[in-house]
C-alpha positions in Angstrom: 0.0 23.0 -13.6 3.6 22.5 -12.7 5.2 19.1 -12.0 8.6 17.9 -11.0 9.5 14.2 -11.0 12.8 12.9 -9.5 13.5 9.2 -9.8 16.5 7.6 -8.0 17.5 4.0 -7.4 18.9 1.6 -4.8 22.7 1.4 -4.8 23.9 -2.2 -5.2 27.4 -3.7 -5.4 29.3 -6.8 -6.4 28.2 -9.9 -8.2 28.7 -11.9 -11.5 26.9 -12.3 -14.8 23.1 -12.6 -14.7 22.5 -16.3 -15.2 20.9 -19.4 -13.6 21.2 -19.7 -9.8 21.8 -16.1 -9.1 20.1 -13.6 -6.7 18.5 -10.5 -8.1 18.3 -7.4 -6.0 16.9 -4.1 -7.2 14.3 -1.4 -6.9 13.5 2.2 -7.3 12.9 5.4 -5.3 10.6 8.1 -6.6 9.7 11.6 -5.4 6.9 13.6 -7.1 5.8 17.1 -6.4 3.0 19.0 -8.1 1.2 22.3 -7.8 -2.2 22.9 -9.5 -4.5 25.9 -9.5 -8.3 25.5 -9.9 -10.0 28.7 -11.1 -8.6 31.9 -9.7 -8.7 31.1 -6.0 -8.0 27.5 -5.2 -4.4 26.1 -5.1 -3.5 22.4 -4.4 0.0 21.3 -3.7 1.1 17.6 -3.3 4.2 15.7 -2.4 4.6 11.9 -2.6 7.5 9.6 -1.9 7.8 5.9 -2.8 10.4 3.2 -2.1 10.0 -0.2 -3.8 12.8 -2.8 -3.2 12.6 -6.4 -4.5 14.6 -9.6 -4.2 14.4 -12.6 -6.5 16.0 -15.9 -7.5 16.9 -16.5 -11.1 16.3 -20.2 -11.4 16.9 -20.4 -15.2 18.8 -18.1 -17.6 15.4 -16.5 -18.5 13.1 -16.9 -15.5 13.2 -15.1 -12.1 10.7 -15.1 -9.2 10.8 -13.2 -6.0 9.2 -10.9 -3.4 8.6 -7.2 -3.4 7.7 -4.5 -0.9 6.5 -0.9 -1.3 6.4 2.0 1.1 4.8 5.3 0.2 3.8 8.6 1.8 2.1 11.6 0.5 0.6 15.0 1.5 -1.9 17.2 -0.3 -2.6 20.7 0.8 -5.4 22.9 -0.5 -5.7 26.6 0.0 -8.2 29.3 -1.0 -6.6 32.7 -1.7 -8.0 35.6 0.3 -9.1 33.3 3.1 -7.4 31.5 5.9 -8.9 28.1 4.8 -6.5 25.2 4.5 -7.3 21.5 4.0 -4.7 18.8 4.3 -4.7 15.1 3.4 -1.9 12.8 4.6 -1.5 9.4 3.0 0.5 6.3 4.0 0.6 3.1 1.9 2.3 -0.3 2.3 2.3 -3.0 -0.3 3.8 -6.5 -0.3 3.7 -9.3 -2.9 5.4 -11.6 -5.4 6.7 -11.2 -8.9 7.7 -13.3 -11.9 10.0 -12.1 -14.7 10.9 -13.5 -18.1 14.1 -12.0 -19.6 15.2 -12.1 -23.2 18.8 -10.8 -24.0 19.2 -8.8 -27.2 22.9 -8.3 -26.9 25.7 -8.1 -24.4 24.4 -4.7 -23.3 20.6 -4.8 -23.8 17.8 -7.1 -22.7 14.1 -6.9 -22.5 11.9 -8.4 -19.8 8.3 -8.7 -18.9 7.3 -8.7 -15.2 4.1 -9.7 -13.5 3.5 -8.4 -10.0 0.8 -9.7 -7.6 0.4 -7.7 -4.4 -1.7 -6.8 -1.4 -1.9 -3.3 0.0 -2.8 -1.4 3.2 -3.3 2.3 3.4 -4.3 5.1 5.7 -5.6 8.6 4.7 -6.2 11.4 7.2 -8.0 14.6 6.1 -8.3 17.7 8.2 -9.2 21.4 7.8 -9.1 24.5 9.8 -12.7 25.2 9.0 -15.0 25.9 11.9 -14.9 22.9 14.2 -11.5 21.8 12.9 -13.0 18.9 10.9 -10.9 15.7 10.7 -11.5 12.2 9.4 -9.4 9.0 8.9 -9.9 6.1 6.5 -8.0 2.8 6.4 -8.0 0.7 3.2 -7.0 -2.8 2.1 -6.5 -3.9 -1.4 -5.2 -6.3 -4.0 -3.6 -5.8 -7.4 -2.0 -7.3 -10.5 0.3 -5.4 -12.7 2.2 -6.4 -15.9 5.1 -4.1 -17.1 7.5 -4.5 -20.1 11.0 -3.2 -19.4 14.3 -2.5 -21.0 17.5 -3.5 -19.2 20.9 -1.8 -19.9 23.8 -3.8 -18.6 26.8 -1.7 -17.6 29.0 -4.4 -16.1 28.5 -7.8 -14.6 24.7 -7.6 -14.7 24.7 -4.3 -12.9 22.5 -1.8 -14.8 19.4 0.3 -15.3 15.8 -0.8 -15.8 13.4 1.4 -17.8 9.6 1.1 -18.3 7.1 3.5 -19.7 3.9 2.1 -18.1 2.0 -1.1 -17.8 -1.3 -2.9 -17.6 -3.0 -3.6 -14.3 -6.0 -4.2 -12.2 -6.5 -3.1 -8.6 -9.3 -3.3 -6.0 -9.5 -1.6 -2.7 -12.0 -1.3 0.2 -12.4 1.2 3.0 -12.4 -0.7 6.3 -15.7 -0.7 8.3 -17.7 0.5 5.3 -19.3 -0.8 2.1 -17.3 1.5 -0.1 -15.2 -0.4 -2.6 -13.4 0.5 -5.8 -12.2 -1.6 -8.8 -9.8 -0.1 -11.3 -8.4 -1.4 -14.6 -5.4 0.7 -15.7 -3.5 1.1 -19.0 -0.7 3.5 -18.5 1.7 3.2 -21.4 3.3 6.5 -22.4 2.1 8.3 -19.3 5.4 8.2 -17.4 8.9 6.7 -17.1 10.2 4.7 -14.2 14.0 4.1 -13.8 15.4 1.5 -11.4 18.7 -0.3 -10.7 19.1 -4.0 -10.4 22.0 -6.4 -9.8 22.5 -10.2 -9.9 24.7 -11.9 -7.2 26.2 -15.3 -7.6 25.2 -18.0 -5.1 28.2 -20.3 -5.6 
């Protein structure tokens, strides 16, 4: 199994020190590619992209609340060596919700914060193969989720810096439209990955 993870961030400019009555703008961009081989014949390759901006208002020196969006796309291709078989799944997701954040400074450079996200989601997945009959199917989903993540903030200058987290704790439920199929998932993902984002506080005065 080979994986490559590239994480970028939204470029933001200007502002003043993070404090009461400032606007927080931030987010992250991620690109994940992977290639897996099952047995000696089946190969699966996937590519996913996610863009997650957020805007909030820091109404005290420690508390921030705001809104968030998320847009994601993905494609998974499966092939069987020695045959012409190919199966493809295309996935599109959109999420929207609110977040609350409590920040505790540790020094002029470092701070830690816990963030709680509550969001709704909509998704669409289309699967097709070149098997006889050119089979194709499409599923649309709706969902709801709650996620808590601890983060480390490194301040470079005037509250412009990087956010790091290594996982979180969350619950998510989703349902396929026009069917009785429903999933409920509780996740504990600490240590399974690293997310890097950029954030910046802007003065409102």
